[in-house]
Legacy VTK file of the C-alpha trace (Angstrom):
# vtk DataFile Version 3.0
C-alpha trace
ASCII
DATASET POLYDATA
POINTS 630 float
9.449 -22.922 -0.379
9.895 -26.624 0.166
12.590 -28.332 2.217
14.490 -31.159 0.549
17.767 -33.087 0.731
20.209 -34.739 -1.657
19.675 -38.379 -0.677
23.289 -39.293 -1.458
24.570 -36.716 1.047
23.481 -39.095 3.819
26.232 -41.454 2.642
23.622 -44.101 1.910
22.091 -45.618 -1.173
18.531 -44.483 -1.869
16.792 -47.491 -0.318
18.642 -46.986 2.985
18.452 -43.200 2.866
14.664 -43.085 2.587
13.873 -44.298 6.155
16.343 -41.741 7.522
14.844 -38.918 5.458
11.366 -39.872 6.628
12.510 -39.958 10.267
13.598 -36.328 9.866
10.080 -35.386 8.773
10.998 -34.484 5.184
8.587 -34.976 2.296
10.882 -34.108 -0.617
14.201 -35.418 -1.902
16.718 -34.396 -4.544
18.223 -37.216 -6.593
21.784 -37.262 -7.889
23.745 -40.483 -7.265
23.802 -43.616 -5.076
20.503 -44.729 -6.570
20.772 -48.507 -6.750
24.525 -47.735 -6.696
24.233 -45.640 -9.859
24.053 -41.942 -10.753
20.678 -40.596 -11.854
21.706 -40.283 -15.493
22.626 -43.993 -15.721
19.258 -45.368 -14.627
17.139 -47.304 -17.117
13.427 -46.629 -17.497
12.681 -49.747 -15.451
14.959 -48.586 -12.658
13.393 -45.122 -12.727
9.973 -46.741 -12.351
11.303 -48.685 -9.355
12.530 -45.404 -7.849
9.114 -43.799 -8.392
7.341 -46.694 -6.678
9.777 -46.615 -3.780
9.215 -42.907 -3.287
5.429 -43.185 -3.669
5.279 -46.018 -1.144
7.078 -43.805 1.358
5.133 -40.615 0.686
8.078 -38.783 -0.880
8.264 -36.534 -3.938
11.235 -35.423 -6.017
11.986 -31.712 -5.666
14.878 -31.477 -8.115
16.928 -33.717 -10.407
20.478 -32.793 -9.472
22.405 -33.548 -12.638
25.973 -32.972 -13.762
24.791 -32.061 -17.252
27.132 -29.530 -18.825
29.688 -29.687 -16.012
32.654 -29.790 -18.379
34.680 -27.016 -19.944
34.143 -26.471 -23.688
33.790 -30.184 -24.536
34.881 -31.864 -27.762
32.518 -33.785 -30.063
32.949 -37.082 -28.221
32.105 -35.515 -24.877
29.174 -33.634 -26.394
27.770 -36.973 -27.522
28.027 -38.300 -23.952
26.312 -35.174 -22.632
23.521 -35.570 -25.204
22.881 -39.096 -23.936
22.822 -37.729 -20.405
20.161 -35.210 -21.387
18.038 -37.974 -22.920
18.111 -39.867 -19.631
17.228 -36.713 -17.690
14.202 -36.183 -19.920
13.103 -39.754 -19.225
13.694 -39.269 -15.485
11.689 -36.062 -15.527
8.698 -37.803 -17.087
8.804 -40.926 -14.908
9.621 -39.189 -11.609
7.209 -36.300 -12.239
9.812 -33.583 -11.691
10.866 -31.102 -14.384
13.289 -29.002 -12.304
16.865 -29.930 -13.228
20.129 -28.527 -11.870
22.473 -28.062 -14.824
25.713 -26.448 -15.967
26.496 -25.013 -19.404
29.923 -26.205 -20.611
31.816 -23.406 -18.881
34.086 -24.692 -16.093
37.394 -22.775 -16.407
40.187 -24.922 -14.986
41.933 -21.967 -13.336
39.212 -21.472 -10.726
37.261 -18.770 -12.518
34.980 -18.080 -9.559
37.932 -16.564 -7.691
38.450 -13.931 -10.351
35.406 -11.774 -9.675
32.847 -11.448 -12.446
34.354 -13.938 -14.884
35.069 -13.816 -18.610
31.778 -15.219 -19.868
29.871 -12.356 -18.226
31.900 -9.634 -19.930
33.238 -11.073 -23.192
30.706 -11.502 -26.024
33.063 -13.812 -27.919
33.257 -16.217 -24.971
29.494 -16.125 -24.520
29.006 -16.877 -28.226
31.395 -19.831 -28.009
29.532 -21.310 -25.040
26.110 -20.643 -26.551
27.081 -22.455 -29.765
27.799 -25.582 -27.719
24.927 -25.369 -25.229
22.028 -23.922 -27.230
21.039 -27.259 -28.890
20.855 -28.814 -25.412
18.802 -25.907 -24.118
16.345 -26.108 -26.995
15.856 -29.846 -26.569
15.369 -29.449 -22.816
12.853 -26.654 -23.343
10.848 -28.738 -25.815
10.770 -31.564 -23.259
9.423 -29.222 -20.590
12.523 -29.181 -18.390
13.209 -26.196 -16.135
16.955 -25.650 -15.757
18.674 -24.139 -12.725
22.280 -23.122 -13.392
24.599 -23.426 -10.402
27.474 -21.112 -9.499
29.930 -23.988 -9.110
33.078 -23.628 -11.189
31.913 -20.262 -12.492
30.564 -17.029 -11.070
26.971 -16.135 -10.356
27.241 -13.316 -12.916
28.166 -15.861 -15.577
25.110 -17.900 -14.650
22.991 -14.736 -14.903
24.477 -13.985 -18.322
23.500 -17.415 -19.612
19.993 -17.129 -18.178
19.554 -13.757 -19.901
21.016 -15.009 -23.193
18.727 -18.063 -23.331
15.550 -16.141 -22.396
13.594 -19.285 -21.521
10.703 -18.626 -19.093
11.185 -20.255 -15.691
14.875 -21.014 -16.133
16.928 -19.558 -13.335
19.710 -19.766 -10.819
20.627 -22.631 -8.469
21.820 -20.446 -5.615
24.530 -22.068 -3.517
25.612 -19.260 -1.153
28.695 -21.173 -0.040
30.126 -21.214 -3.554
30.660 -17.471 -3.743
30.044 -16.213 -0.202
33.605 -15.182 0.586
34.382 -14.033 -2.965
31.317 -11.755 -2.828
32.233 -10.310 0.563
32.841 -6.747 -0.618
29.616 -6.689 -2.634
27.408 -8.180 0.052
28.817 -6.007 2.842
28.372 -2.835 0.792
24.595 -3.321 0.533
23.357 -6.654 1.962
19.696 -6.023 1.109
20.460 -5.265 -2.536
22.829 -8.234 -2.756
20.209 -10.701 -1.522
17.423 -9.244 -3.667
19.596 -9.300 -6.794
20.144 -13.037 -6.442
16.739 -14.003 -5.040
14.786 -12.647 -8.007
16.657 -15.047 -10.344
16.677 -18.122 -8.110
14.628 -21.260 -8.723
16.430 -23.631 -6.327
18.782 -23.283 -3.346
21.559 -25.456 -1.926
22.694 -25.383 1.704
26.064 -26.810 2.688
27.755 -27.518 5.998
30.313 -24.788 5.250
28.826 -21.567 6.511
26.206 -23.508 8.478
28.033 -25.816 10.917
31.584 -25.743 9.496
33.679 -22.566 9.474
37.182 -23.609 8.468
39.567 -20.880 7.259
37.462 -18.216 9.005
34.510 -18.731 6.684
31.779 -16.233 7.586
28.461 -17.652 8.864
25.783 -17.534 6.171
22.580 -15.747 7.348
20.104 -18.354 6.150
17.161 -16.682 7.879
17.723 -13.489 5.901
18.218 -15.441 2.671
14.999 -17.416 3.128
12.975 -14.330 3.973
14.313 -12.464 0.942
13.509 -15.449 -1.254
9.923 -15.512 -0.010
9.536 -11.778 -0.598
10.793 -12.342 -4.157
8.079 -14.962 -4.753
10.389 -17.994 -4.631
8.531 -21.297 -4.232
11.208 -23.825 -5.165
13.251 -26.306 -3.150
15.794 -25.462 -0.476
17.964 -28.585 -0.581
20.625 -29.861 1.793
23.793 -30.589 -0.184
25.786 -30.958 2.993
29.320 -31.784 1.758
30.532 -32.928 5.159
34.126 -31.900 5.885
34.123 -32.814 9.565
35.854 -36.197 10.112
34.248 -36.419 13.551
30.762 -36.579 12.040
29.199 -39.195 9.801
27.545 -37.843 6.681
24.133 -38.557 8.172
25.019 -36.714 11.400
26.252 -33.717 9.421
23.034 -33.704 7.368
20.948 -33.729 10.519
22.916 -30.829 12.007
22.583 -28.752 8.838
18.876 -29.614 8.775
18.543 -28.205 12.288
20.243 -24.967 11.195
17.882 -24.664 8.216
14.782 -25.360 10.288
15.751 -22.697 12.808
16.188 -20.209 9.954
13.001 -21.282 8.123
10.358 -18.541 7.936
7.943 -18.997 10.813
4.984 -18.145 8.613
4.090 -18.486 4.959
5.026 -15.831 2.419
3.699 -12.446 3.408
3.461 -8.917 2.105
6.360 -6.816 0.872
7.606 -4.299 3.394
7.273 -0.535 3.017
9.934 1.987 3.938
9.176 4.115 6.976
11.079 6.829 8.851
9.945 5.481 12.239
12.524 3.061 13.625
13.709 1.658 16.934
16.709 3.983 16.700
14.542 7.105 16.450
11.621 6.480 18.832
11.678 7.532 22.473
9.473 5.798 25.021
9.137 7.459 28.424
8.677 4.088 30.133
11.804 2.451 28.738
13.106 2.021 32.308
9.857 0.251 33.200
9.222 -1.850 30.072
6.007 -3.793 29.551
6.845 -7.414 30.302
5.427 -9.707 27.601
4.943 -13.416 27.096
4.117 -14.863 23.668
2.093 -18.056 23.199
2.116 -19.755 19.785
5.434 -19.631 17.970
4.440 -19.920 14.344
3.931 -16.269 13.403
4.513 -15.691 17.109
8.234 -16.210 16.493
8.209 -13.133 14.249
6.263 -11.079 16.762
8.590 -12.169 19.579
11.557 -11.099 17.445
9.952 -7.690 16.897
9.347 -7.327 20.627
13.001 -8.007 21.348
13.897 -4.935 19.271
11.154 -2.600 20.533
12.035 0.028 23.167
9.748 -0.119 26.184
9.082 -3.863 25.867
10.845 -6.771 27.515
10.178 -10.284 26.237
10.118 -12.493 29.310
9.032 -15.925 28.070
7.646 -17.813 25.088
5.337 -20.812 24.935
4.471 -23.499 22.403
3.511 -27.166 22.584
6.035 -28.042 19.856
9.583 -28.529 21.089
11.309 -27.451 17.872
9.446 -24.150 17.891
10.246 -23.512 21.543
13.920 -24.285 20.971
14.155 -22.090 17.889
12.688 -18.969 19.495
14.332 -19.496 22.863
17.799 -19.851 21.353
17.360 -17.046 18.837
16.087 -14.503 21.374
17.774 -15.810 24.544
14.541 -16.124 26.514
13.133 -19.064 28.482
10.503 -21.238 26.806
7.747 -23.377 28.299
5.395 -25.976 26.880
2.611 -25.424 29.419
0.653 -22.180 29.021
-0.357 -22.284 32.693
3.318 -21.952 33.591
3.441 -18.675 31.684
0.248 -17.470 33.356
1.679 -18.273 36.783
4.794 -16.215 36.076
4.394 -13.012 38.143
6.988 -11.232 36.001
4.678 -11.329 32.969
2.024 -8.629 32.785
0.858 -9.003 29.170
0.371 -12.000 26.896
0.283 -12.002 23.115
-1.942 -14.798 21.811
-0.701 -16.214 18.479
-2.256 -19.690 18.355
-5.020 -21.086 16.112
-7.811 -18.568 15.455
-10.517 -20.814 16.883
-8.589 -21.054 20.181
-7.895 -17.340 20.666
-10.745 -16.932 23.144
-9.739 -20.074 25.044
-6.234 -18.795 25.759
-7.120 -15.105 25.990
-9.750 -15.840 28.638
-7.261 -17.936 30.617
-4.805 -15.042 30.480
-7.410 -12.470 31.495
-8.534 -14.648 34.380
-4.897 -14.820 35.468
-4.778 -11.008 35.541
-2.787 -10.545 32.332
-3.425 -7.918 29.697
-3.958 -9.508 26.266
-2.993 -8.662 22.698
-4.568 -11.023 20.143
-3.466 -11.701 16.574
-5.928 -11.404 13.692
-8.713 -12.354 13.282
-9.967 -11.967 16.818
-11.806 -15.328 16.818
-14.012 -17.506 14.653
-17.316 -16.364 16.181
-18.748 -13.080 17.396
-19.874 -14.780 20.609
-16.273 -15.725 21.421
-15.199 -12.116 20.803
-17.948 -10.900 23.132
-16.747 -13.224 25.907
-13.234 -11.803 25.669
-14.461 -8.214 25.606
-16.782 -8.709 28.589
-14.129 -10.401 30.726
-11.505 -7.751 29.956
-13.961 -5.037 31.000
-14.896 -6.940 34.148
-11.234 -7.405 35.123
-10.242 -3.843 34.065
-7.571 -5.288 31.793
-6.428 -4.128 28.392
-7.491 -6.163 25.352
-6.432 -5.262 21.815
-5.930 -6.648 18.296
-2.833 -6.938 16.138
-4.174 -5.708 12.788
-0.680 -4.858 11.599
-1.504 -3.394 8.141
-2.815 -0.296 9.897
0.822 0.551 10.632
1.815 0.835 6.964
2.423 4.332 5.522
0.296 3.482 2.464
-2.708 2.611 4.648
-2.214 5.562 7.000
-1.953 7.932 4.031
-5.042 6.443 2.381
-7.035 6.922 5.570
-5.805 10.506 5.830
-6.902 11.138 2.223
-10.348 9.698 2.865
-10.759 11.753 6.037
-9.763 14.896 4.115
-12.390 14.260 1.425
-9.901 13.362 -1.327
-12.348 11.006 -3.053
-15.331 13.311 -2.872
-18.204 10.876 -2.469
-16.689 7.353 -2.379
-18.246 5.203 -5.084
-16.329 1.958 -5.407
-13.366 -0.037 -4.137
-11.918 -3.375 -5.131
-9.462 -5.718 -3.442
-7.712 -8.706 -4.998
-5.378 -11.002 -3.075
-3.575 -13.881 -4.774
-1.254 -16.119 -2.768
0.062 -19.658 -2.949
-0.547 -22.105 -0.118
0.416 -25.747 -0.542
-1.295 -28.741 1.034
1.779 -29.084 3.267
0.840 -25.685 4.705
-2.661 -26.926 5.487
-1.445 -30.254 6.899
1.055 -28.730 9.326
0.536 -29.024 13.082
-2.453 -31.319 12.979
-4.202 -29.790 9.964
-6.090 -26.992 11.733
-5.749 -24.572 8.826
-8.641 -24.504 6.386
-11.141 -25.837 8.952
-14.358 -24.053 9.858
-13.815 -24.457 13.587
-10.247 -23.209 13.902
-9.328 -21.158 10.846
-11.743 -20.583 7.982
-10.568 -20.194 4.407
-8.771 -17.544 2.389
-11.284 -14.844 3.356
-10.750 -15.409 7.079
-7.063 -16.304 7.237
-5.280 -14.293 4.548
-7.744 -11.629 3.384
-8.519 -10.487 6.935
-5.578 -8.076 6.600
-7.245 -6.270 3.716
-10.797 -6.556 5.020
-9.545 -4.659 8.061
-7.912 -2.055 5.790
-11.280 -1.427 4.168
-12.969 -1.176 7.552
-10.239 1.135 8.851
-10.559 3.510 5.889
-14.226 3.293 4.842
-16.027 1.838 7.878
-18.635 -0.938 8.124
-20.926 -1.772 5.190
-24.624 -2.326 5.686
-24.811 -5.641 3.803
-22.586 -8.268 2.205
-22.943 -11.183 -0.129
-20.388 -13.837 -0.977
-19.610 -16.954 -3.011
-16.914 -19.478 -2.135
-15.228 -22.379 -3.897
-12.544 -24.917 -3.078
-10.577 -25.324 -6.302
-7.200 -26.943 -5.615
-6.928 -27.940 -1.955
-8.416 -30.770 0.067
-9.725 -28.503 2.825
-13.077 -27.850 4.436
-13.250 -24.129 3.601
-12.707 -21.989 0.507
-9.502 -21.348 -1.392
-11.349 -18.892 -3.656
-13.754 -16.289 -2.340
-15.698 -13.537 -4.111
-17.592 -10.969 -2.065
-19.510 -7.718 -2.515
-20.104 -5.133 0.218
-22.835 -2.488 0.041
-22.622 0.744 2.019
-25.465 2.970 3.155
-23.983 5.867 1.142
-24.116 3.815 -2.070
-20.468 2.770 -2.134
-19.811 -0.763 -3.446
-16.749 -2.882 -2.642
-15.827 -6.087 -4.436
-13.286 -8.610 -3.140
-11.550 -11.546 -4.846
-9.112 -13.743 -2.938
-7.391 -17.067 -3.640
-4.697 -19.319 -2.184
-4.283 -21.184 -5.491
-2.011 -18.674 -7.223
1.052 -20.343 -8.819
3.581 -17.813 -7.471
4.605 -17.882 -3.815
3.808 -14.217 -3.343
1.520 -11.889 -1.459
0.085 -10.376 -4.646
-2.300 -7.678 -3.500
-4.044 -4.829 -5.225
-6.530 -2.259 -3.973
-8.323 0.318 -6.087
-10.738 2.957 -4.887
-12.442 5.906 -6.517
-15.041 8.509 -5.830
-16.586 11.488 -7.548
-13.314 13.448 -7.333
-10.310 11.151 -7.009
-8.938 7.639 -7.394
-6.316 5.431 -5.760
-4.340 2.306 -6.721
-2.018 0.251 -4.521
-0.078 -2.780 -5.781
2.439 -5.095 -4.139
3.832 -8.588 -4.737
3.374 -10.577 -7.913
5.349 -8.844 -10.648
5.916 -5.781 -8.421
9.456 -5.483 -7.074
8.337 -2.984 -4.421
4.950 -1.718 -3.208
3.503 1.164 -5.222
0.708 3.615 -4.441
-0.783 6.024 -6.991
-3.307 8.847 -6.552
-5.427 10.455 -9.283
-6.716 14.016 -8.873
-7.193 16.955 -11.252
-6.685 14.716 -14.302
-3.233 13.546 -13.216
-1.666 10.495 -11.548
1.038 10.918 -8.919
3.039 8.681 -6.593
2.978 11.390 -3.934
0.283 10.900 -1.317
-1.817 14.082 -1.056
-1.982 13.647 2.714
1.124 11.653 3.681
1.000 10.154 7.138
3.069 7.638 9.065
2.095 5.680 12.128
3.932 6.615 15.320
4.285 2.962 16.328
6.904 0.398 15.374
4.358 -2.412 15.676
1.127 -3.283 17.433
3.028 -4.355 20.541
4.643 -0.914 20.740
1.215 0.738 20.638
-0.146 -1.739 23.196
2.734 -0.986 25.592
2.120 2.753 25.293
-1.591 2.209 25.939
-0.704 0.320 29.122
1.850 2.813 30.411
0.460 6.111 29.093
-3.200 5.540 28.234
-2.510 6.005 24.514
-5.462 5.126 22.228
-5.261 1.634 20.786
-4.386 1.196 17.143
-7.106 -1.491 16.916
-9.765 -1.716 19.600
-11.546 -4.927 20.625
-14.759 -3.595 19.055
-12.970 -3.106 15.729
-11.611 -6.646 15.965
-15.139 -7.874 16.650
-16.464 -5.955 13.621
-14.033 -7.790 11.343
-15.231 -11.142 12.703
-18.879 -10.045 12.332
-18.152 -9.209 8.697
-16.405 -12.533 7.981
-19.238 -14.456 9.583
-21.765 -12.569 7.461
-19.827 -13.410 4.287
-19.664 -17.067 5.300
-23.372 -17.077 6.091
-24.071 -15.752 2.598
-21.713 -18.192 0.869
-22.319 -21.374 2.832
-25.912 -20.999 4.019
-27.771 -18.577 1.736
-26.449 -19.289 -1.779
-24.796 -15.905 -2.114
-27.766 -13.813 -0.994
-27.376 -10.495 0.829
-26.803 -10.640 4.577
-27.488 -7.409 6.463
-25.279 -6.392 9.379
LINES 1 631
630 0 1 2 3 4 5 6 7 8 9 10 11 12 13 14 15 16 17 18 19 20 21 22 23 24 25 26 27 28 29 30 31 32 33 34 35 36 37 38 39 40 41 42 43 44 45 46 47 48 49 50 51 52 53 54 55 56 57 58 59 60 61 62 63 64 65 66 67 68 69 70 71 72 73 74 75 76 77 78 79 80 81 82 83 84 85 86 87 88 89 90 91 92 93 94 95 96 97 98 99 100 101 102 103 104 105 106 107 108 109 110 111 112 113 114 115 116 117 118 119 120 121 122 123 124 125 126 127 128 129 130 131 132 133 134 135 136 137 138 139 140 141 142 143 144 145 146 147 148 149 150 151 152 153 154 155 156 157 158 159 160 161 162 163 164 165 166 167 168 169 170 171 172 173 174 175 176 177 178 179 180 181 182 183 184 185 186 187 188 189 190 191 192 193 194 195 196 197 198 199 200 201 202 203 204 205 206 207 208 209 210 211 212 213 214 215 216 217 218 219 220 221 222 223 224 225 226 227 228 229 230 231 232 233 234 235 236 237 238 239 240 241 242 243 244 245 246 247 248 249 250 251 252 253 254 255 256 257 258 259 260 261 262 263 264 265 266 267 268 269 270 271 272 273 274 275 276 277 278 279 280 281 282 283 284 285 286 287 288 289 290 291 292 293 294 295 296 297 298 299 300 301 302 303 304 305 306 307 308 309 310 311 312 313 314 315 316 317 318 319 320 321 322 323 324 325 326 327 328 329 330 331 332 333 334 335 336 337 338 339 340 341 342 343 344 345 346 347 348 349 350 351 352 353 354 355 356 357 358 359 360 361 362 363 364 365 366 367 368 369 370 371 372 373 374 375 376 377 378 379 380 381 382 383 384 385 386 387 388 389 390 391 392 393 394 395 396 397 398 399 400 401 402 403 404 405 406 407 408 409 410 411 412 413 414 415 416 417 418 419 420 421 422 423 424 425 426 427 428 429 430 431 432 433 434 435 436 437 438 439 440 441 442 443 444 445 446 447 448 449 450 451 452 453 454 455 456 457 458 459 460 461 462 463 464 465 466 467 468 469 470 471 472 473 474 475 476 477 478 479 480 481 482 483 484 485 486 487 488 489 490 491 492 493 494 495 496 497 498 499 500 501 502 503 504 505 506 507 508 509 510 511 512 513 514 515 516 517 518 519 520 521 522 523 524 525 526 527 528 529 530 531 532 533 534 535 536 537 538 539 540 541 542 543 544 545 546 547 548 549 550 551 552 553 554 555 556 557 558 559 560 561 562 563 564 565 566 567 568 569 570 571 572 573 574 575 576 577 578 579 580 581 582 583 584 585 586 587 588 589 590 591 592 593 594 595 596 597 598 599 600 601 602 603 604 605 606 607 608 609 610 611 612 613 614 615 616 617 618 619 620 621 622 623 624 625 626 627 628 629
């Protein structure tokens, strides 16, 4: 997802809006009107070239061309001619401004306020649909030939009518411009009946999003607050990678348009996913409502340092019985403010302040990988137990320093390899332990995700560096490398090749690796961060002399799916179903502290994953893909 803003919503012409947009730290803009005092569709080629230079000079890109094309109800021939000229100018703008995403309408704007009438005629009457298609289809065909991607907005019509047009046109990539405000209250019964289904239904069709002040900072007429955080997360899970654009529509006379934009921007940033798109979730019977922890009256008192993905982990802690979140820490003020306000806990910028807090007994380290040891060792020296996010560190030596100090201080040290909690992984491990595969012969893992250069540039550009992060094999694929280790154990040798295809980073965005086991099993791994869809598209296959297994999630999958093959038949039923007893790694860690429960991931297992990554990097970067023995 990318964050953008309608420049005209600032109340300023483009030239004056740009410095303001830059001061807010935005890199994308949506163009509609107030561009040299003209609407987008009235600009000449020369003026469009001036706009492109102005944006280039200021490091800005266009996320969406916000047009009024088709925003008229069943037009006559004269109006159709005007709309045709508008389309011609949009095609020119698309080519000059290097943006093919266009917000459009489709000649259906019932004057009686159709969106208040539920589904709407166009969605249920074939004769109405045919009438609209006759008018709009020539425009759609011309736009498609020109390479435009249309997003139809639910303004003046219902979302179902937009969906009907999208389905009728059947043009790949064309979708829905989701403006939650436009139908939020009209959809109240539907969304309250099944919120998850409501969000997923819309998210899978969406290719751009609008955020207004109504439902964000303005709640006139008892308008319900819009849960932007839930919307954004659902969009990411659906593979959405388009713009989320501020179309503020300021109704507060006490605020200037620019002030309203800035306030809505703050709401959006607080709701923005704290980490890039991740894996789809699996259903599980274990929940906070069903678990009982004997130490709930004496909860483990946690601090969290690093509020990128740490924001998510802190949120999980706040809902985990037997844990009390005491404090959070980050050097960035906006991150501190977001987590502190969302979870109602104090925040500090100085890690030493957290370590000097006698109320805190355990620290979760969520900062850059290459600094895990630095902060973990400080915490251990301060007498705090430590839970570290994956991977444990960038070097085996750093892992060894953490392990040795924890042992010396008699403190608990553990890893947050969270995929071990998933029912699919637990059931696969149970099958392997029960001999389901016979003699394991082969396994393969593919991981395809999208990471933009903005992702790598964030927070000083530490991602993608050898010192602090590594590439796709270390950062993203670590989840699935650990799955393999958890189920099949350590290989005896690895070899690897790495390439950097689409990003200006030090490490790989494409990695291919082979593992060789002492028992003859072979594992192959392919991982990339250059996939066009913003998805965690993951697949694992494994087979042995007796059975086989396939797991898929993300990409074209709507939900995760696991299949087992035995006795000449495939089934979705795990032969040895098993669920983890823990809500999350923090839950397990707390039980280990209070009850001596075995750790879900031990420090030695975390070290093994780092040893494996380092061996793959040695093969790829130092030995031209030769075998490296462990």
